[in-house]
C-alpha positions in Angstrom: 47.6 -18.7 -27.9 47.2 -15.6 -25.6 44.3 -14.5 -27.9 42.5 -17.7 -27.4 43.0 -17.6 -23.7 41.5 -14.0 -23.6 38.6 -15.2 -25.7 37.9 -18.0 -23.3 38.0 -15.7 -20.3 35.7 -13.3 -22.1 33.2 -16.1 -22.8 33.4 -17.2 -19.2 32.6 -13.7 -18.0 29.7 -13.4 -20.4 28.4 -16.8 -19.2 28.6 -15.8 -15.6 26.8 -12.5 -16.2 24.1 -14.3 -18.2 23.7 -16.9 -15.4 23.4 -14.2 -12.8 20.8 -12.4 -14.9 18.8 -15.6 -15.4 18.9 -16.3 -11.6 17.9 -12.7 -10.8 15.0 -12.8 -13.2 14.0 -16.2 -11.8 14.1 -14.9 -8.3 12.2 -11.7 -9.3 9.5 -13.8 -11.0 9.2 -16.2 -8.1 8.8 -13.2 -5.8 6.2 -11.7 -8.0 4.2 -14.9 -7.8 4.4 -14.9 -4.0 3.5 -11.2 -3.9 0.3 -11.8 -6.0 -0.6 -14.7 -3.8 -0.3 -12.4 -0.7 -2.9 -9.9 -2.1 -6.0 -10.3 0.0 -9.2 -11.4 -1.8 -11.5 -10.8 1.1 -11.7 -8.8 4.3 -10.3 -11.2 6.9 -11.7 -9.3 9.9 -14.7 -7.1 9.3 -16.0 -7.2 12.9 -13.3 -5.9 15.2 -13.8 -2.4 16.3 -10.6 -0.2 16.3 -9.8 3.2 17.8 -9.6 4.8 14.3 -9.9 4.2 10.6 -7.3 5.4 8.1 -8.2 5.7 4.5 -5.5 6.1 1.8 -6.7 8.1 -1.2 -5.8 7.2 -4.8 -8.4 4.7 -5.9 -12.1 3.9 -6.2 -14.2 2.6 -3.3 -11.8 3.7 -0.6 -13.5 6.8 0.7 -16.9 5.3 0.5 -15.8 2.2 2.4 -14.0 4.2 5.1 -17.0 6.5 5.8 -19.4 3.6 5.7 -17.3 1.9 8.4 -17.3 5.1 10.5 -21.1 5.4 10.1 -21.4 1.8 11.2 -19.6 2.5 14.5 -16.4 0.6 13.7 -14.3 3.4 15.1 -14.9 6.9 16.6 -12.6 8.8 14.3 -11.2 8.7 10.7 -8.2 10.1 8.9 -8.2 10.5 5.1 -4.5 10.6 4.2 -3.2 12.1 1.0 -6.1 14.4 0.1 -5.2 16.5 -3.0 -4.9 20.1 -2.0 -7.0 21.1 -5.0 -9.9 19.0 -3.8 -12.5 21.2 -2.0 -14.2 19.8 1.2 -17.5 20.0 -0.7 -16.2 17.3 -3.1 -15.2 15.0 -0.2 -18.7 15.5 1.3 -20.4 14.8 -2.0 -18.5 11.5 -2.3 -19.2 10.3 1.2 -22.7 11.7 1.9 -21.5 13.3 5.1 -22.2 16.8 6.4 -19.7 19.4 7.5 -20.8 18.8 11.1 -19.9 15.1 10.6 -16.5 16.0 9.3 -15.8 18.5 12.1 -16.8 15.9 14.7 -15.0 12.8 13.6 -12.9 13.2 10.4 -9.5 14.6 9.8 -8.3 15.3 6.2 -4.6 14.9 5.7 -3.1 17.0 2.9 0.6 16.3 3.4 1.0 12.7 1.9 1.9 12.2 -1.7 2.8 8.5 -1.7 2.5 5.4 0.5 5.5 6.1 2.5 4.3 9.6 3.3 0.8 8.2 4.0 2.4 6.2 6.7 4.3 9.1 8.1 1.3 11.4 8.0 -0.8 8.8 9.7 1.8 7.9 12.3 2.0 11.6 13.4 -1.8 11.7 13.7 -2.1 8.4 15.5 0.5 9.4 18.1 -0.9 12.8 18.7 -4.3 11.3 19.4 -3.2 8.4 21.5 -4.5 5.8 19.1 -3.6 2.1 19.7 -5.4 0.4 16.9 -6.2 1.3 13.3 -8.4 -0.2 10.5 -6.5 0.5 7.3 -8.6 1.0 4.1 -6.9 0.8 0.7 -7.1 -1.4 -2.4 -6.3 -5.1 -2.0 -3.4 -4.9 -4.5 -2.0 -2.0 -2.5 -2.4 -3.6 0.9 0.9 -5.6 1.2 3.0 -2.4 0.6 0.7 -0.3 2.8 1.0 -2.8 5.7 4.8 -2.9 5.2 5.1 0.9 5.4 2.5 1.3 8.3 4.0 -1.4 10.5 7.4 0.1 10.1 6.1 3.5 11.0 3.8 2.3 13.8 5.4 -0.9 15.3 3.4 -0.6 18.6 0.0 0.0 17.0 -2.4 -2.8 15.8 -3.1 -2.4 12.1 -6.2 -4.2 10.9 -6.3 -4.4 7.1 -9.6 -3.6 5.3 -9.0 -4.0 1.6 -11.4 -2.9 -1.1 -11.6 -4.5 -4.5 -11.9 -2.3 -7.6 -13.7 -4.0 -10.4 -11.0 -3.1 -12.9 -8.3 -5.0 -11.1 -8.9 -8.7 -11.8 -6.4 -10.8 -9.8 -7.4 -14.2 -11.2 -5.3 -15.0 -14.2 -3.8 -11.6 -14.0 -1.1 -12.4 -16.5 -3.7 -12.6 -19.2 -4.9 -9.1 -18.5 -2.4 -6.4 -19.6 -3.8 -3.6 -17.5 -3.9 -5.7 -14.3 -0.5 -7.2 -15.1 1.1 -3.8 -15.5 -0.5 -2.6 -12.3 0.6 -5.6 -10.2 4.2 -5.6 -11.6 4.6 -1.9 -10.8 3.2 -2.4 -7.3 5.5 -5.4 -6.8 8.5 -3.3 -7.7 7.4 -0.6 -5.3 6.9 -3.2 -2.6 10.5 -4.4 -3.1 11.9 -0.9 -2.9 9.8 -0.2 0.3 11.2 -3.4 1.8 14.8 -2.4 1.0 14.2 1.1 2.6 12.7 -0.6 5.7 15.7 -3.0 6.0 18.1 -0.1 5.6 16.3 1.9 8.2 14.9 4.5 5.9 11.2 3.5 6.4 8.5 6.0 7.1 8.9 7.9 10.4 6.2 9.5 12.4 
């Protein structure tokens, strides 16, 4: 009798754990779908001029786009955040088509950041030291939701204008059929969740 009762209790506990796991996976999957829907497919505002441009390194098209925006007069100054310490300035100039004089005039290379959170911290320190009130943020579209989360936490009083770029290898449409894109988006979503938890807990990026 007691054995049967213990077995029933064990089965109830197993059922509760399985139900919680199913609910958790369902919530995670629903959130993933919402996250993918939030990824920008276009540049919503490509006309507004800002005080500065911030480019986050780590993907194709970002540097080229940031420097093209600077050359077009969309801002007077630009920060490249997260430059690898091993990358010589000559390589940056080659990628952007700018001269050393251009860089000395209007461009700051940031070497301290190693991830999105430290991108936000590095950028916040630069923004505050230069009295900047508005920033056009250049990064990949799939990376933009997390970047905006981190930057708005670090710079709550600064206007952040997103300027996504769209690498050809990241195909958002029917992403679940593309293993490479699916893996990238799932990893980015998990990082987005962790960044959100840090922000809620008060451990977001600081300037």
